[in-house]
N, C-alpha and C positions, 0 to 999 in steps of 0.2 A: 444372443439377445435375451436379456433378463427383464421381463415386464415388472417384476416385483419392486424394482428400484426406480421405475419411471413414474412420471405424473403428467396430468393433462394440462396443456398450455391454453386451452380454450377459455376466453374470458367469461363466457356465460355458463361454464360448467360448474356444478356444485362442488366438485372435487378438484378444482383448479389449484395446482401447486402442491397437492397432497400426495405423497408417495406412500406405498404400502397399504393402500385401502382395498386392493384387489380389483380395481376397476379397469385395469390396463391389460389388453391382450395383444398378442403378436398378430399384425395385419398382413405383413408380407416380409419374409426373410430376405427375399431377393432385393427388394427395394428398400429394406430396412426401415419399415414403418410400423407403428404401433396404432391401436385403436382403443378409444375410451368407451366403455359399455354404458357409461352414465349419459354422455351427450351424443354418442355415436360418431364423433369426429375422429379422423385419422391424422397422424403427425409423423414427421420424420424423426429418426433417432438422433439426428444432429440439431434438432430444434433447441434454442436457448444455448447455443455454443457458438464460438467464432467460425465453425465449419459449415454453418447453416447456409445453403443455397450458394455454395462456391462451385465454380465450373472447373476448377483444377482438382487434382487428386489430393487427398488428405496427407499423403506422404510428402508431397512437394511443398504444401503449405507448412507443414511441421518442420521440414528441413529449413525453409526460408526463415521461420520465426526462430529456430534454434541458432541460426547463423547471426541473426540480429542480436540475440541475447548474449553472443560471445564476441561482440565488437566488430562484426563484419559490416562494412559500409553497405547502404542500401544499393548504391550504384553497382557494386560488385555482384550482388545477388541478381540485379537486373541483367548484367552482361553475361553471367554464367548460365542462367536458366532461360534467357530469352523472354523475360516478363516485362510488363509496363511498370514504370516507377510508381504510378498512381495505384496500381494493383497491390503492390507490396506495401504501400503506405496504408491502404485500406485494411489489409490483413493486420498490420501492426495496430491500428485503431481498434479493430475488433477484439484482438487478443488483449490489449491493454484494458478495455472496458470489462472484459470477462475476468481478467486477473484481479481487478479492483473488487468486483463482486464476489470472486472466490475467496479474497482475503477477509472479507467481512465474517462469514460463518466459520471460518476455520482459525482465525487469529483473533479477531476483535470480539471475543466472547467472554472476557474476563477470566481466562484460564492460565495465563502466562505468570509463572512465578518470577517476576522481575524484581529481584533484590537490588540490582544495580543497573541503572539506565543511563545512557549517554545520548546527547542530542547535539546536533550541529546543523549548519546550513552552508550551502554552496551556491555559486551563481552559474547559470546556464547561458551560453551565448545563443540567442535566437535572432531571427530576422528583425533587425531594426532596434533591438534593445537587449537588456540583460534580464534574466528571469531568476528569482531566487527559489531554491529548492531546500526545504527543511526536512530532516529526517531524524528518527530515533531508533535505538536498538537496545535490546535486553542483553547485557554483556555476558552473564553466565552461559547462556545458550547461543549467543551470537545471533539471536533472532531479530530480523528486521520488522519493527513495529508498524512502519508505514511512513508515508511522506506527504507533504503539502506543498504546493506551488503558489507563488504570488509574485506580483510585479514589484512589491515593495518589501523590504526587510524591516517590518514593524511588529507591533505587538499583536495584531490580528494573526499574522503568520505563526508566531510562537504560540499563541493561544490555541490555535487549531492543532498544533502538534501535541500540546498538553492534553487536549481532549481525546486525541487518538491514543495517547499512552494510557490514559485512565480507562478507556474501553477495553484495552487489552490486558492490564494487570489484574491479578486476582487480589492483590492487597496494595494499599497506597503507601504503606510503610516501606520506603525504598531510599536508596541513595542515588542522586541525580547529579551527574557531573556534566558541566557545560563550559562554554568559553566565557569571555568577559562581557558578553552582551547582557546589559542590565534587565532586559525584558524577560529573560528566563526566570529569574528569581521571583519577579512579580507574578508572572503567569502560572508558575507551578504552585505558588502559595495561594493564589486565587482558585486555581483549578482543582486542587487537592483539598477541598473543604467538605465537611459533613454538616448536615442539618441537625441541630440540637432538638430534643423534644420540647414541645411547647410547655411553658411554665405559667400560663394563664395570662400573660401580658399580651396586649393588643399588638397588631403588626405581624410582619413575617417572622419565621423562626430564625434564631441566630445561627451563625455559621462558625464552625470551629476548624482550623487548619489541622490536618493529620499530624498527630504528635510524632509519629515515627518518620516524618519526611526530613531527609538530610539533602542539602544542596552544597555542592563543592564547585568552585569556579577555578579555571585556568586562564589567567590574564597574560597575554603576550604583548610585549612592547617592541615595535619595529623601528628600524632605522633604514629607510628605503625599503628593500625587500628582504632584509635580513632580520631575524629575531635576535635581539640583544638582551632581553630579560624576560624571565618567566616567573610569575607570582601565583602561587596556589594558596587560596583562602577558603575557609568554611563560611558560606553565606547563611546557612541555617543548620543548627545542631551544634555538636561539639566534635573536636578533633578525635576524641577517644571513640565515639560512636562511628565516625566515618572509618577510622582504622580497623574497627571490629568488622564492619561490613566487608571492607576490602580483603581482610584476612579470611572471612568465612567463604567468600565466593572465589578466592584465588585470582583476583583480577588486578593485582599490583600492590605496591607498598605505599603509594601516595595518590593524591588526587590527580587524575589524568583524563584525557579525551583521546587516547591512542586508538582505542577500538573503533570509535565512530569515524576517526580520520582514516583508518584502514578500510573501513566500509565505503567511505566516499571514494577512495582510490579503486576499489572494486568496481564500483558503479561507473567511474570514469574509464576504466579499462574495458568493461563489458558493454558500454553503450556509446557509440561513436560521437553523437552530438555533445557529450560531456567532456571530450578531449580538449585540453586547454588550448593547444596551438593547432588545432585542426581546422579544416575548411568545411566540415560537414555541418552546415547550419540547419536548424530545424525550426518549424513553425510553432507558435506558442501552443496551439491546441494539441500538438503531438508530444509535448514534454510529459504530461501526466500519463499517457498511455505507455510510453517507453519506460518510465520509472516503475509502474506497477507490474509490467511484464518482466523486467529484470528482477524486481523485488520478489515476485512469487517464485521465479525460477531459483533465485538465491535461497529462499526459505525451504522449498520442498524438493528441489531437483539436484542441488549441487551439495556434494559432501565437503564438509570443512575439516581440514587437516588437524586442527587443534581440538576437534570434538571426537576423534576416534577412540575406541575403547578396545580392550582385548577381546579377541574373538573366542567363541566357545570352543571347548576342548573337542578335538576330533573333526573340526571343520576344515583343517588343512590350511588355515590362514592364521596369521599372527594378530592382525588388527581388523576391526570391524568399523567401517566408515559410517558416519552419521551426518545427516543434514541438521541445520539449525531447528527445523520443526521437530525432528526426532529427539533432539537434546532437550527441547522444551516440553515434550511429552504430548504434542499435538497430533502426532501420527506414529505408526510403528513401522514404516517402510519408506524407502526413497521413491518418490513419484517420478514418473516420466513426464516430459513436457506435454506429449500428446494426452497423457492421462489427466493432467490439469486442465488443459484446454478442452478435452472432450467431456468433462463432467457437466451434466445438465443442472443448472442452478434454477430454483424456483423463481417465477416472474415476480418483479417488484409490485409494490402496492400501486393501485391505480390512482392517478392524480387528475383532477379535473383540469381541462384546458383553460389557460388564462384568457379571460374575456377582454376583448379589446374595447377601448372606450369609444363611445358613439361620436361620430363626426357630425357636427352641427352644420346645417346648410347655411351658406352665406346669403344674407338678405340682398335685395336689389340695391339698397343704399350702400352696402358694403362693396358691391361689385361695380358700382358706378364710379367713374374717374372723378377726382376732385375738380371743382370748378376753379378756373383761373381768372383773376380780375383783369 
């Protein structure tokens, strides 16, 4: 137990959410509890993690979530370990919310050197409808930048993906390869704009689209379920600039979306509700949690074969595996899933509860029945 890395979760504490200030002491090693010397409150070591106040062992919870991340159906976990299906669903919801919050300070901080980005969307079969899931990735490091869910495949969905890409990238000068959906070109052109300095004119400052933004599209024409024609075009920039980025990053010789399509296949294979011809339907509120859980495990826990490098001399190994987060420079080691889920994240900012509108009392004239002539 290391109190130097802990923080106080008490809302009324002056050091709430601040680690390394020296106000945390070990209260009980047997019960794994800490104490804050500022407010005097004690808290468990699993506070602000998915393991908080669970009645099952942490090893069992971790095994169940690991199986969920590797495509094991929830019903199989229930039958193997004698659990309730609602219990496993609650664990997945907890882990998904924690993974989303874990993704924000580790990936969405503008530190990813995303020279080549690919984005795509796929549909998810949920109870009663289809749900659209849009995702993006940095191709050189194979890093998953995040995803957004929506009931409609419209401009709002694509704009949300563009905002997520902007929060992750360290520079907006990049090549973006997408499919034939016209909303991508408009959304990236609007989302990758800078404010020009004021020149004394009244009104809001002018916006300038990033000069280094390159957009390539892969347009497929279908006949039934077969692709009969593929057209590659440069929607923004020049063909020479696009070819230069592809050669510098080593991600192909032409405009393609092969890497994001392969990532979609990984998600479909590692999460049961995404299987095309499966019967494992999922509710709409569970889609986002499953996506974030698999995405964080893909970034920090799974080694990618195409990212391996030569091992150090004398290590007895020929290759050294790397995760996408290691290739992007976000971490220096491969994380275990229990390490990801066990990291205590600072509490979010407090939001005032939404005030309900006052209900006006109905007068006696409104309650009286209408007169019949």
